[in-house]
N, C-alpha and C positions, 0 to 999 in steps of 0.2 A: 390684726394682720386683714381680718375682711373686713373693715373701716378702709384701712389703707387702701386696698385694693378696689374697693367700690367708689372711692374718690377717682382713682383713676381711670376707671370706666365710665363715672359721670361727665369727665371732663374731654372726651374723645369725640372726635367728630368722626376720624379715621383709625381704624383698626387693622392692622395683621396678626394674624394667629399663624401659630405653626407648631410644630413638634417635631424631633432628632430622630435621625432613619431607625429602621428594625421597626414601623410603624405597627402596632398591634390593637386589638379592640379597645383598651384602656385609653389609647392616645385618639383615636378616632373618635371615641365613646365619650371624652370628656369636647374635644372640638365641635364634635357636633352639638354636643348637648348646651355647650357655651353659647355658639352661634346663633342658635335659636333664642335661647335665652335673651341676648343681647338685642335681639331684633323684637323681643315683645317689651324691655325695658327702657330701650333708647331707640327707637324704629328710626332715628334718624340719623343714627349713624352709620357708616361706611363699612363694611366688614369684609375683608378678605384673607381667605385660607390658602397659606402659599407652604408649598411641600419641598422636602427635596428627594423624595422617589416617588411613583406613582401610588393611587390609592389601592391597598390589598381589594381585588374583585371580591372575596368572601365578606367584604364590611361592605359592602355599596349599599348593601341593604338597609342599614341603620342610620344612613347618609343621605343627601343630594349629593351625588357624584360630581354633578355641574361647580360645584363652589370648592372645588377641591383643585387649584392650579399648579402646576410645575412652575416652583422659584426661580429657574431657570430662563423662562419666558414671561416673566411679571417684570414690568420694569419697577424699579427702586425708584422708592417714593419717601419724603418725610411723612412719615404716617403720625398721627397723635399718639399713637398708642401700639408698641407690640406686647403679643401673649406667648409664652412658649408653655405648652404644657406637656407632662408625664417625663422630663428631661433638662437635663442641664443647656442653656443655651450655648456652652461650648463646644457643644457637640453637632451642631447646625453648620450644612456645609452653605450651599448655595443662599438657603434661607438666612445666615446669618447677616447677609448686607441689609436685609428688611430689617431685621431686627434691630441692629444696630443703628439704621438710620432714624428708628423713632425716637419721638421726643422723651417717651416714658415707656421703662420697658416693666412688664410683670411675669413671675414664671408663678405655674400652680401645678405643683407637683409633689411625690412622694417618698422620691429616692433619695435616700441618706448621699448618697454621693453629690447631690446638690446642695449641699447645705452652704457652700460658701459662693453661690453663683450671682456674677454679679448683674443684679437686677436694680430697679427702682424700687419697686413692692415686690411682696412673694404671700402666695397661700400653698405655706411648706409646712408639711406634720408627716415625718417618716413613719408613724404608727398608725397612719391611716392605712386601710387595704388596698385602696386603689386612688387616682387621680379622680375620677369619676365619683367619688365619695368626696372630694374636698368641692368640687365643683357643684353638688348637690347641697353643700354648705352653704356653698353663696349663693344660691338659686332662694334657698331660705332666708338667709341675708338681706335679701334683695324684694322678697315676696313674689315673685315668679312663682305660678302653679304648676304645677306636673300637668303635663298631656302625655298620649301615647307615645309622640315621637321622639320627646327629650327624655322621658321615662326607660325606655328602648336603648339610645344611645347612653344613657347612663348604667342603667342592668348591666350592657355590655362588657362594661370596662370591668363591674364589678365581680361579674363572675368569670370573667377571663383570667385577674390578679389573684383572684383566689382559688381557683382549680376548681370553681363550680363547689367554693365552699369546703373546700377539702384541706389545703393550707393552713396554718399557724396564725396568719395575720386574719382568720374570720374570726372575730367577736361578736356580742350580742348586738352591740351596736350596728356591725353589718348587716346580720341579719335582720334588723329592725328597718335598716334602710332597705334593703332588698324588698321586705315585705312591703313597705309604702309605694317602691317601684313597680309592682307587680299590681299591685291595686289600683294604679294610675295607668294602666293598661298594657303593661308587658305580656308580652306570651311568653312564657318561660318556656315550653318546651320547645317549641319552633327555633327559639333564639340558642338554646343550649345547641339544641342539634344542628343548626348551620354556622356557628362559631367554633364549636368546640369537637364536634364529634365525624361531620360530615367532612370527607376528605377524595382530593381527586385521585388519580391513579397512581400518579408521580410520587406523591406523598405517600402514598401506601406503599409502594415499593421502596422507597426511601425507608421506610420502617423496618421493613424486611431486610435491607443491606443491614442496617445498624444494629438488629438483633441476632442476625449471622455472622456478623464479625465484631462484636464487642470483646474488651479484656477485661481483667480484673487487676487490681495492685491491692497495695496495701493490706495483704492476707484477706484480700474479699470486701474490704469496705469501700474501694471505690471502681465505679464501672464506668469505660471509655470507651469510645468509637471515634472513627474520622470520615470526611467524606469529601471526595476531591470535589474542585472547582465544578465541574461538568457534572457531576453528582448534584450538587447543592443547587444545579438550575435547573432540574427535572422536575423539582416538587419545592413547595413550601416547608421548611425546615422547622417551621415554629412550633415550639410544643414537644419534639420528638427526643430532647434528653430526657422525659419525662419516664420512657421507655427505661432508661438507665438506672433513674433514681430510684426508683420502683421495683425493682428486683431485690430477693429476698437478702439480707445480709449487708446492701448496700447502704452507706450514709452519703455518699457523693456520686451525682454521677457529671460525666463532662463528654459534650460533642464538641465536636471542633470540626467546621466546615472550612475549606480553602476558598478563598473568595478572589482568587488573581489577585496580581499587582503584588506579589510577594505578600500579603496578608491572611490572617486567618481568621473565621469567627470563633471565638471560644465561649459555651454557653454553659454554665454551672448551675447545678442544682444541691441543696442540701437537706438530710433528714434528720440531721443528727445536730450536734452544737458549734461546728464548724461553719465563720461567718464567713461567706462566700464571696461578699459585696468586699469586704476587706482584701478578701484577696484578689480579688479581680482587679483592685485599685493600685494592688503592688505588682500585678503582672504588666499593668498597662497605666498611662498618664489618665485616660478618659473610662477607665474601666468601671464597673461599681454597678448598683443596682439595688437589693434588699439581703438581709441577712441569708436566706435561705433560695434566692433566686437572683442570680447576677450573670454578666458577661463583659466581656472586652474582646478588641480587635487589636490582634497582637503581629507586628511586623515577622516576616519569616515563612519557610517551609513549614508544609503540612506534620512531617515526621518530626520536623526540628521542635515544632511548638508544642505540639504533643508531648515531649518528653519532657521539656521545661514545664508544664502545666502541670502534668503528673504528678513530677517530682517536688512541685510547689504544694502540690495538694498533702502527698505522703509525709511531706516534713510537717504541713499545717497541722494533719491527722495525730503525728506520731507524741504530740504533746496533749493529745484528747481521747478521752476513753471510749473504747466503742460502747455501741448500745446495748 
């Protein structure tokens, strides 16, 4: 996989990079680390990053924001290479036109639901902790030395997707990679605070609402809560589902957020044996993620979707022994 992906980059004079919506630190960290590495390895290549949604303000410090463009504002051209990171290209919206127009397409991802993505070449490993860890593999293959900005971008994805090394996807290799990145110049404490601990007032209030209104199901093994579309616009909901899954006795946390236009975003987290990625794929064609962290967007009203999802989780848990 490394050789095939390397050949794709080596032969490209124009490169378009992107990531699916719901951008997080792993997606932006992978894009930024890759962008900087390509500039070092192939300085004559012209790289554009096009996105379906604005760059999250909380992640601007790990990248050069001016390099991140709205896909709808960029003329579609036949690039030599298009790269999608941290997700299936079938989840792209406006950026899909840029991706599909390229002569060669590459996916770098660790989500199991991307296994059959239609691309020319891929760097894909669902056992890997983060997409940025895959990018680090690629940089090592290229012989690109780590510097502070590249290491910071890659570390952001690593700590985000491992929950600061709390999740079960944290392995000895993950920690060795983290040590390398810190040695290359990452300010561990500052990065953790800015990405995972600091929060705006809107998010703090949403956290309070979730904790005040959550409900239990499946004999207490499930905790779930919903937010209206108006509430969802008040602050970033990323990570708030963790408030539910880490309640004592809970094995599955569910956060549902209405998105308007008859759609609901569903975030799923599991602490037990339930594979929420498989469940998310059953709930929606483009649903998926990881065994213990997944999501989907489902058509319907908030109450209807909530009832459907909770029932599906209860049914799945009925065949699984409690922790």
